[in-house]
C-alpha positions as CSV (number, residue, x, y, z in Angstrom):
1,M,0.0,0.0,0.0
2,T,1.4,3.4,-1.0
3,Q,1.3,6.4,1.3
4,E,-1.4,8.0,-1.0
5,E,-3.6,4.8,-0.7
6,K,-3.0,4.8,3.1
7,F,-4.1,8.5,3.3
8,K,-7.3,7.8,1.3
9,K,-8.1,4.8,3.6
10,M,-7.6,6.7,6.8
11,T,-9.6,9.8,5.7
12,T,-12.5,8.3,3.8
13,E,-13.3,4.8,5.1
14,P,-16.2,4.7,7.6
15,V,-14.7,5.4,11.1
16,Q,-16.5,2.5,12.8
17,S,-15.0,-0.2,10.6
18,L,-11.6,1.6,10.4
19,V,-11.3,2.0,14.2
20,G,-12.5,-1.5,14.8
21,R,-10.0,-3.0,12.4
22,L,-7.1,-1.0,13.8
23,A,-8.3,-1.6,17.4
24,V,-8.2,-5.4,17.4
25,P,-4.5,-5.8,16.9
26,T,-3.7,-2.9,19.3
27,I,-5.9,-4.4,22.0
28,L,-4.1,-7.7,21.6
29,S,-0.8,-5.8,21.7
30,M,-1.7,-4.0,25.0
31,L,-3.0,-7.2,26.6
32,V,0.2,-9.0,25.7
33,T,2.3,-6.1,27.1
34,S,0.4,-6.3,30.4
35,F,0.7,-10.1,30.4
36,Y,4.4,-9.8,30.6
37,N,4.0,-8.9,34.2
38,M,0.9,-11.0,34.8
39,V,2.7,-14.1,33.6
40,D,5.6,-13.4,35.9
41,K,3.2,-12.7,38.7
42,F,1.5,-16.1,38.1
43,F,4.6,-18.2,38.0
44,V,6.5,-16.3,40.7
45,G,3.5,-16.5,42.9
46,R,4.1,-20.2,43.0
47,I,7.3,-19.5,45.0
48,N,6.0,-17.4,48.0
49,A,4.5,-14.1,49.0
50,S,7.9,-12.3,49.3
51,A,8.7,-13.3,45.7
52,S,5.3,-12.1,44.6
53,G,5.9,-8.9,46.5
54,A,9.2,-8.4,44.6
55,V,7.3,-8.6,41.3
56,A,4.9,-5.9,42.6
57,V,7.9,-3.7,43.6
58,V,9.7,-4.1,40.2
59,F,6.4,-3.7,38.4
60,A,6.6,0.0,39.4
61,L,10.1,0.2,37.7
62,M,8.8,-1.5,34.6
63,A,6.0,1.0,34.5
64,I,8.6,3.8,34.5
65,I,10.6,2.2,31.7
66,Q,7.4,1.8,29.7
67,A,6.3,5.3,30.5
68,F,9.4,6.7,28.8
69,G,8.9,4.3,25.9
70,F,5.4,5.5,25.4
71,M,6.5,9.1,25.7
72,F,8.9,8.8,22.8
73,G,6.6,6.3,21.0
74,H,3.3,8.2,21.2
75,G,5.1,11.6,20.8
76,S,6.8,10.6,17.6
77,G,3.9,8.4,16.4
78,N,1.3,11.1,16.7
79,F,3.7,13.6,15.1
80,V,4.4,11.2,12.2
81,A,0.6,10.5,11.6
82,R,-0.2,14.2,11.5
83,K,2.6,14.8,9.0
84,L,1.3,11.9,6.9
85,G,-2.1,13.4,7.1
86,E,-0.6,16.6,5.8
87,Q,1.1,14.5,3.1
88,K,4.6,15.5,4.3
89,E,6.3,12.1,4.0
90,D,10.0,13.2,4.1
91,E,9.5,15.0,7.4
92,A,7.6,12.1,8.9
93,E,10.5,9.8,8.1
94,V,13.0,12.0,9.9
95,I,10.7,12.3,13.0
96,A,10.3,8.5,13.2
97,N,14.0,7.9,13.2
98,A,14.5,10.6,15.8
99,G,12.0,9.2,18.1
100,F,13.7,5.8,18.0
101,A,17.2,7.2,18.5
102,F,16.3,9.3,21.5
103,A,14.5,6.4,23.2
104,F,17.3,3.9,22.8
105,S,19.9,6.4,24.0
106,F,17.8,7.4,27.0
107,G,17.3,3.7,27.8
108,V,21.1,3.1,28.0
109,I,21.5,6.0,30.5
110,F,18.5,4.8,32.5
111,A,20.0,1.3,32.8
112,I,23.4,2.4,33.9
113,V,22.1,4.7,36.6
114,G,19.7,2.1,37.8
115,L,22.3,-0.7,38.0
116,L,24.7,1.5,40.0
117,N,21.9,2.1,42.6
118,I,20.0,-1.1,42.6
119,D,19.5,-1.6,46.3
120,R,18.6,2.0,46.9
121,L,16.2,1.8,44.0
122,A,14.5,-1.3,45.4
123,Y,13.9,0.3,48.8
124,L,12.6,3.5,47.1
125,L,10.1,1.4,45.1
126,G,8.7,0.0,48.4
127,S,10.8,-3.2,49.1
128,T,11.0,-4.7,52.6
129,D,14.1,-6.4,53.9
130,T,12.5,-9.8,53.2
131,I,11.5,-8.8,49.7
132,L,14.9,-7.2,48.8
133,P,16.9,-10.3,47.8
134,Y,14.1,-11.3,45.4
135,A,13.7,-7.7,44.1
136,R,17.5,-7.4,43.5
137,R,17.6,-10.6,41.4
138,Y,14.4,-9.7,39.4
139,M,15.4,-6.0,38.9
140,G,19.0,-6.5,37.5
141,P,18.1,-8.0,34.1
142,I,15.0,-5.7,33.8
143,L,17.4,-2.7,34.0
144,V,19.8,-4.2,31.4
145,G,16.8,-4.7,29.1
146,A,15.6,-1.1,29.5
147,P,17.0,0.2,26.1
148,W,15.4,-2.7,24.2
149,M,12.1,-2.3,26.1
150,M,11.8,1.4,25.5
151,S,12.8,1.1,21.8
152,S,10.4,-1.8,21.1
153,I,7.6,0.3,22.4
154,V,8.6,3.2,20.2
155,L,8.8,0.9,17.1
156,N,5.4,-0.6,17.9
157,N,3.7,2.7,18.2
158,E,5.4,4.3,15.1
159,I,4.3,1.3,13.0
160,R,0.8,1.4,14.5
161,Y,0.3,5.1,13.9
162,Q,1.1,4.5,10.2
163,G,-1.9,2.3,10.0
164,N,-0.1,-1.0,10.2
165,A,-1.5,-2.3,13.4
166,K,-1.3,-6.0,12.5
167,T,2.5,-5.7,11.9
168,A,3.0,-4.0,15.2
169,M,0.9,-6.6,17.0
170,F,3.0,-9.4,15.5
171,G,6.2,-8.0,16.9
172,I,4.9,-7.5,20.4
173,M,3.0,-10.9,20.6
174,S,6.1,-12.8,19.4
175,G,8.1,-11.5,22.4
176,A,5.2,-12.3,24.7
177,V,5.1,-15.9,23.5
178,V,8.9,-16.2,24.1
179,N,8.3,-14.8,27.7
180,M,5.5,-17.2,28.5
181,A,7.5,-20.2,27.1
182,L,10.7,-19.4,29.0
183,D,9.0,-18.5,32.4
184,P,8.3,-22.0,33.6
185,L,11.4,-23.4,31.9
186,L,13.8,-21.0,33.6
187,I,12.0,-20.6,36.9
188,F,11.3,-24.3,37.6
189,G,13.2,-26.3,34.9
190,F,16.6,-24.6,35.4
191,K,15.7,-23.7,39.0
192,L,16.6,-20.1,38.6
193,G,13.6,-18.9,40.6
194,I,12.7,-15.2,40.2
195,L,15.9,-14.6,38.2
196,G,14.5,-16.9,35.6
197,A,11.3,-14.8,35.4
198,S,13.3,-11.7,34.8
199,L,15.5,-13.3,32.1
200,A,12.4,-14.6,30.3
201,T,10.8,-11.1,30.3
202,V,14.0,-9.4,28.9
203,S,14.4,-12.2,26.3
204,G,10.9,-11.5,25.1
205,Q,11.5,-7.8,24.9
206,I,14.7,-8.3,22.8
207,V,12.9,-10.6,20.4
208,S,10.1,-8.0,20.0
209,F,12.7,-5.3,19.4
210,F,14.5,-7.0,16.5
211,L,11.2,-8.2,14.8
212,L,9.8,-4.7,15.0
213,L,13.0,-3.2,13.7
214,L,12.9,-5.6,10.8
215,A,9.3,-4.7,10.2
216,T,10.2,-1.1,9.6
217,R,11.8,-2.2,6.3
218,K,8.7,-4.1,5.1
219,E,5.4,-3.0,3.5
220,S,4.9,0.8,3.5
221,N,6.5,1.4,6.9
222,I,9.0,4.2,7.4
223,S,12.5,2.6,7.7
224,I,14.6,3.2,10.8
225,T,18.2,3.9,9.6
226,I,21.1,6.1,10.7
227,K,21.1,7.7,7.2
228,R,18.0,9.8,8.2
229,N,19.6,12.1,10.8
230,P,18.5,10.0,13.8
231,F,19.4,12.8,16.3
232,A,17.3,15.5,14.7
233,F,17.2,17.7,17.9
234,K,14.9,20.3,16.3
235,Y,12.1,17.8,16.7
236,L,13.0,16.7,20.2
237,W,10.6,19.1,22.0
238,E,7.7,18.3,19.7
239,I,8.2,14.6,20.3
240,V,8.6,15.0,24.0
241,S,5.7,17.4,24.5
242,G,3.4,15.2,22.3
243,G,4.4,12.2,24.5
244,L,4.1,13.9,27.9
245,P,0.5,12.8,28.4
246,S,1.7,9.2,28.1
247,L,4.7,9.8,30.4
248,F,2.5,11.4,33.0
249,R,-0.2,8.6,32.7
250,Q,2.3,5.8,33.0
251,G,4.9,7.5,35.1
252,L,2.5,8.8,37.7
253,A,0.9,5.3,37.8
254,S,4.4,4.1,38.8
255,V,4.8,6.8,41.4
256,S,1.4,5.9,42.7
257,A,2.3,2.3,42.9
258,I,5.3,3.1,44.9
259,L,3.3,5.3,47.3
260,L,0.6,2.6,47.6
261,Q,3.2,0.0,48.6
262,R,4.9,2.2,51.1
263,V,1.7,3.3,52.7
264,A,0.3,-0.3,52.7
265,K,3.6,-1.5,54.3
266,E,3.2,1.2,57.1
267,I,-0.5,0.5,57.7
268,A,-0.2,-3.3,57.7
269,G,2.8,-3.5,60.1
270,P,5.6,-6.0,59.9
271,M,3.4,-9.1,60.3
272,Y,1.3,-8.5,57.2
273,A,3.4,-6.1,55.1
274,D,4.4,-8.7,52.5
275,A,0.9,-10.0,52.2
276,T,-0.6,-6.5,51.8
277,I,2.0,-5.5,49.2
278,A,1.3,-8.8,47.3
279,G,-2.4,-8.4,47.5
280,M,-2.5,-4.8,46.3
281,G,0.1,-5.6,43.7
282,I,-2.1,-8.4,42.3
283,V,-5.0,-6.0,42.0
284,S,-2.9,-3.4,40.3
285,N,-1.8,-5.9,37.8
286,I,-5.3,-7.1,37.1
287,S,-6.7,-3.6,36.8
288,M,-3.8,-2.6,34.4
289,S,-4.5,-5.6,32.3
290,L,-8.2,-4.9,32.0
291,N,-7.6,-1.2,31.3
292,S,-5.1,-2.2,28.7
293,A,-8.0,-3.4,26.6
294,V,-9.4,0.2,26.6
295,I,-6.0,1.7,26.0
296,G,-5.6,-0.8,23.1
297,F,-8.9,0.3,21.6
298,G,-7.9,3.9,22.1
299,Q,-4.7,3.3,20.3
300,G,-6.7,1.9,17.4
301,F,-8.7,5.2,17.4
302,Q,-5.6,7.5,17.7
303,P,-4.2,7.0,14.2
304,V,-7.6,7.7,12.8
305,C,-7.8,10.8,14.9
306,S,-4.3,12.1,14.0
307,F,-4.7,11.5,10.3
308,N,-8.1,13.1,10.1
309,F,-7.2,16.0,12.4
310,G,-4.2,16.7,10.2
311,A,-6.5,16.5,7.1
312,A,-9.0,18.9,8.8
313,K,-11.8,16.3,8.9
314,Y,-13.0,17.1,12.3
315,K,-16.4,15.4,12.2
316,R,-14.6,12.1,11.6
317,V,-12.5,12.7,14.7
318,K,-15.6,13.2,16.9
319,D,-17.5,10.3,15.4
320,A,-14.5,8.0,15.9
321,F,-14.2,9.1,19.6
322,L,-17.8,8.6,20.5
323,F,-17.9,5.2,18.8
324,S,-14.8,4.2,20.8
325,V,-16.4,5.3,24.1
326,K,-19.6,3.4,23.5
327,V,-17.8,0.1,22.7
328,C,-15.3,0.3,25.5
329,A,-17.9,1.3,28.1
330,A,-20.0,-1.7,27.3
331,L,-17.0,-4.0,27.4
332,M,-15.8,-2.7,30.8
333,F,-19.3,-2.9,32.3
334,V,-19.4,-6.7,31.6
335,V,-15.8,-7.3,32.6
336,G,-16.2,-5.3,35.8
337,A,-19.3,-7.2,36.8
338,V,-17.6,-10.6,36.3
339,C,-14.5,-9.6,38.3
340,F,-16.7,-8.1,41.1
341,F,-18.6,-11.4,41.7
342,F,-15.5,-13.6,41.3
343,A,-12.9,-11.4,43.0
344,P,-11.6,-13.9,45.6
345,Q,-11.2,-16.6,43.0
346,V,-9.3,-14.2,40.6
347,V,-6.9,-13.0,43.3
348,N,-6.3,-16.6,44.5
349,L,-4.9,-17.5,41.1
350,F,-1.8,-15.4,41.7
351,I,-0.6,-16.5,45.2
352,N,0.8,-19.6,46.7
353,D,2.1,-19.6,50.3
354,K,1.1,-20.8,53.8
355,P,-2.7,-21.0,54.1
356,E,-2.9,-18.1,56.6
357,I,-0.8,-15.9,54.3
358,V,-2.9,-16.8,51.2
359,E,-6.1,-16.1,53.2
360,K,-4.8,-12.6,54.1
361,V,-3.7,-11.8,50.5
362,V,-7.1,-12.9,49.1
363,E,-9.0,-11.0,51.8
364,I,-7.1,-7.7,51.1
365,G,-7.0,-8.1,47.3
366,S,-10.6,-9.2,46.7
367,F,-12.0,-6.1,48.6
368,A,-9.7,-3.8,46.7
369,L,-10.6,-5.4,43.4
370,R,-14.3,-5.1,44.0
371,A,-13.9,-1.4,44.7
372,Q,-12.0,-1.0,41.4
373,C,-14.6,-2.9,39.5
374,I,-17.2,-0.3,40.3
375,T,-15.2,2.4,38.6
376,Y,-14.0,0.6,35.4
377,V,-16.7,1.9,33.2
378,F,-16.0,5.5,34.3
379,G,-12.3,5.0,33.5
380,V,-13.2,4.6,29.8
381,W,-14.0,8.3,29.4
382,I,-10.8,9.3,31.2
383,I,-8.5,7.2,29.0
384,L,-10.2,8.0,25.7
385,T,-10.5,11.7,26.4
386,N,-6.8,11.8,27.2
387,M,-6.1,10.0,23.9
388,L,-8.3,12.3,21.9
389,L,-6.5,15.4,23.1
390,Q,-3.1,13.8,22.7
391,A,-3.7,12.6,19.1
392,S,-5.1,16.1,18.2
393,G,-1.9,17.8,19.4
394,R,-3.5,19.3,22.6
395,A,-0.5,18.3,24.8
396,F,-1.4,20.4,27.8
397,G,-5.0,19.3,28.2
398,A,-4.0,15.7,27.6
399,T,-1.3,15.9,30.2
400,V,-3.6,17.4,32.8
401,I,-6.2,14.6,32.3
402,S,-3.6,11.8,32.2
403,S,-2.2,13.2,35.4
404,C,-5.5,13.1,37.3
405,R,-6.2,9.4,37.7
406,S,-2.8,8.3,39.0
407,G,-1.3,11.6,40.2
408,L,-3.3,14.8,40.9
409,C,-6.2,12.8,42.4
410,F,-4.6,9.6,43.6
411,I,-1.5,10.9,45.4
412,P,-3.4,13.2,47.9
413,I,-5.9,10.4,48.5
414,I,-3.4,7.7,49.2
415,L,-1.6,10.0,51.6
416,I,-4.7,11.1,53.5
417,L,-7.4,8.5,53.3
418,P,-5.5,5.6,55.1
419,R,-4.9,8.0,58.0
420,F,-8.6,7.9,58.7
421,L,-9.7,4.6,57.4
422,G,-6.6,2.4,57.8
423,L,-6.3,-0.5,55.4
424,T,-9.7,0.2,54.0
425,G,-8.4,3.6,52.9
426,V,-5.6,1.9,51.0
427,Q,-8.0,-0.6,49.3
428,I,-10.4,2.1,48.0
429,S,-8.0,4.9,47.3
430,Q,-7.7,4.2,43.5
431,A,-11.5,3.8,43.1
432,V,-12.1,7.2,44.8
433,A,-9.4,8.8,42.7
434,D,-11.0,7.4,39.5
435,M,-14.3,9.0,40.3
436,I,-12.8,12.4,40.9
437,A,-10.7,12.1,37.7
438,F,-13.9,11.1,35.8
439,F,-15.7,14.4,36.6
440,I,-12.6,16.4,35.7
441,S,-12.1,14.7,32.3
442,L,-15.9,14.9,31.6
443,G,-15.7,18.7,31.5
444,G,-12.5,18.7,29.4
445,G,-13.7,16.1,26.9
446,L,-17.1,17.8,26.3
447,Y,-15.4,21.2,25.9
448,F,-13.1,19.8,23.2
449,L,-16.0,18.0,21.4
450,K,-17.8,21.3,21.1
451,K,-14.6,22.9,19.8
452,L,-14.4,20.1,17.1
453,E,-18.0,20.9,16.0
454,K,-17.1,24.6,15.7
455,M,-14.0,23.8,13.7
456,D,-16.0,21.5,11.4
457,K,-18.6,24.2,10.7
458,E,-15.8,26.8,9.9
459,Q,-14.1,24.3,7.6
460,S,-17.4,23.6,5.8
461,Q,-18.1,27.3,5.4
462,N,-14.6,27.9,4.0
463,L,-15.1,25.1,1.4
464,D,-18.5,26.5,0.4
465,E,-17.0,30.0,0.0
466,G,-14.1,28.5,-2.0
């Protein structure tokens, strides 16, 4: 498919079928990405609660790595899609190469700094003394793999924003299959324990990296090559600012996870600290996996939004957004109901320890999961409004909304609510933050939809006068 044919498809095909077709591969890609940690959580949970707690601790670190990957990936990907919508193909090629080069370089720096401060970093992320030996073994390879992880996320998003969602999905899913296959083999077969889980995760990320890099030279994808001025610093701010909403969304989620674990440790006391961290970590993983379906659908919507916004087809942007909201809200209502009624059974899948420890983990986790289930459907509007603004180049508004759920709303709540409600405050903190964030994003989203209507009317008038 040529770039002209791709432009015609993205700007004329009915938005419902176009978004739906692009969304299926991206949903699978996001689910697979979240399954990296879920799979580790499942197999490591067979060891003990402390090992499971270590996965929860390092999960926050992985979220930070992914946050920077999404920052460079969504920032460059949105930028590329808008330039393709404007039919400026040469500029789009330079931007894609710059996004990749900046991400890999930053990943190398991140890995070096992290490895030099690994114990300090583990405690900062919420580790206890009993969790630390497991956290250290799990964290080392994850840090080594940071450049590959960030870069594979960038490649995945740049390919996806060009309308080749199936190719992007194949690269990510291949790495996930490698991870799932190696997890039990390295953990139990080679008796590497939690180190084996970490090595399996990094191996999967490296496989994804090379497959996605190869894919940039196939079909109509923009090639990643050093010949295209990879360090085009004049585009750095545009890439970073365009990706800031993703960085804040994912990065603040990591900061929130750290605060949650530290507060949970303090509230639970020494006897149940590991069980509390494990229980809340399981719920965080489950919620992130479920929300990843909405994020995946939104990522199917974003290329449609960016292309059509760049082509000044504002009604198609609004129609695609509202279609995405309806589909995702229906999905999350059903999923939330199922998880609410079967919460103890779901949490129990991810823990194996002494009966009294398992009972405590399930008790803590199931209540927290049920509180989250009530807010899943409201989270759809938050996520998709953020993506609408980001894909339309409204970086400030998108950043504010993406900061609400895990930052501006959650951080004060997790610091205050447990002081009055104890452990219950920890368990319901995310649900309370989600509801506050929903009302904030509702106003921002409705305002921008009205603005799109106005821009569409002005565009129609200009065409009539022309």
